[in-house]
C-alpha positions as CSV (number, residue, x, y, z in Angstrom):
1,X,-27.1,42.7,278.6
2,X,-26.3,41.0,282.0
3,X,-24.9,37.8,282.4
4,X,-25.8,35.9,286.0
5,X,-24.7,32.5,286.9
6,X,-26.7,30.2,288.3
7,X,-25.2,28.2,291.5
8,X,-27.7,25.2,291.1
9,X,-27.9,24.9,287.4
10,X,-24.2,26.4,287.1
11,X,-24.9,28.4,284.1
12,X,-24.4,31.8,283.0
13,X,-27.1,32.7,281.2
14,X,-28.8,35.9,279.9
15,X,-30.6,38.3,283.3
16,X,-33.8,37.5,281.5
17,X,-33.7,34.4,282.8
18,X,-33.9,35.6,286.4
19,X,-36.2,37.6,288.7
20,X,-34.7,40.4,291.0
21,X,-36.1,39.5,294.6
22,X,-34.7,41.9,296.9
23,X,-31.9,42.7,299.4
24,X,-30.7,39.5,300.5
25,X,-29.3,38.4,304.1
26,X,-32.4,40.2,305.5
27,X,-33.0,39.6,309.2
28,X,-36.8,38.4,309.6
29,X,-38.5,39.6,313.1
30,X,-39.0,36.8,315.7
31,X,-42.1,37.6,316.5
32,X,-44.1,40.3,314.0
33,X,-46.5,41.0,316.2
34,X,-44.2,43.3,318.7
35,X,-43.5,45.7,315.5
36,X,-45.5,49.3,315.2
37,X,-46.4,50.2,312.2
38,X,-43.5,52.5,311.3
39,X,-41.1,49.7,312.8
40,X,-42.9,47.2,310.5
41,X,-42.7,49.8,307.5
42,X,-38.9,50.1,308.1
43,X,-38.6,46.5,308.0
44,X,-40.3,45.8,304.6
45,X,-39.8,49.4,302.7
46,X,-35.9,50.7,303.7
47,X,-33.1,49.1,302.2
48,X,-29.6,50.1,302.3
49,X,-29.8,51.1,298.4
50,X,-25.6,50.7,298.9
51,X,-23.4,52.0,295.8
52,X,-21.1,49.5,295.5
53,X,-21.1,45.9,296.5
54,X,-24.7,45.0,297.1
55,X,-26.1,41.4,298.6
56,X,-28.7,40.3,296.8
57,X,-31.1,37.6,296.0
58,X,-32.2,36.7,293.1
59,X,-34.3,33.7,291.3
60,X,-33.7,31.7,288.2
61,X,-37.4,31.3,286.9
62,X,-36.7,30.7,283.7
63,X,-34.4,27.5,284.7
64,X,-34.4,25.6,288.0
65,X,-36.5,28.2,289.3
66,X,-34.8,28.1,292.9
67,X,-33.6,31.6,294.7
68,X,-29.8,32.0,295.2
69,X,-27.8,34.9,296.2
70,X,-25.6,37.2,294.4
71,X,-23.0,40.2,295.4
72,X,-22.9,43.1,293.0
73,X,-21.4,46.3,292.4
74,X,-24.0,49.0,291.7
75,X,-21.5,51.2,290.5
76,X,-20.5,48.9,287.3
77,X,-23.5,46.5,287.1
78,X,-21.1,43.3,287.8
79,X,-21.3,40.2,289.5
80,X,-18.6,39.7,291.9
81,X,-19.9,35.9,293.4
82,X,-23.4,34.1,293.6
83,X,-23.8,31.7,295.8
84,X,-26.8,29.1,297.2
85,X,-29.4,29.8,299.2
86,X,-28.6,29.4,303.1
87,X,-25.2,29.9,302.5
88,X,-23.1,32.4,305.0
89,X,-22.7,35.9,303.7
90,X,-18.8,36.1,302.1
91,X,-16.3,38.1,304.0
92,X,-14.8,41.2,303.0
93,X,-11.2,39.8,302.6
94,X,-12.8,37.0,300.3
95,X,-14.8,39.5,298.2
96,X,-11.1,41.6,297.8
97,X,-9.8,38.4,296.7
98,X,-12.3,38.0,294.2
99,X,-11.9,41.3,292.7
100,X,-8.2,41.0,292.0
């Protein structure tokens, strides 16, 4: 069972309390009407699916109901960090320090 820390409730709870909401820090198009069908398809469906550190968005559905971001290692399935939505993406140096 995965344990996930909600940065708003400040609690670490089972994964069943949360819902995965996709990749975090996706730059939304300023004017979607300028996208052709192929570019719009790529924006909506093509994601990095990285091996290793992955920036994700989660929602605490059975708690505060808020969205937050997480850094999860897709190889070990371990959460390295969770942080509030709107906060900047942590730097590689910050993540290296957490991994120690």
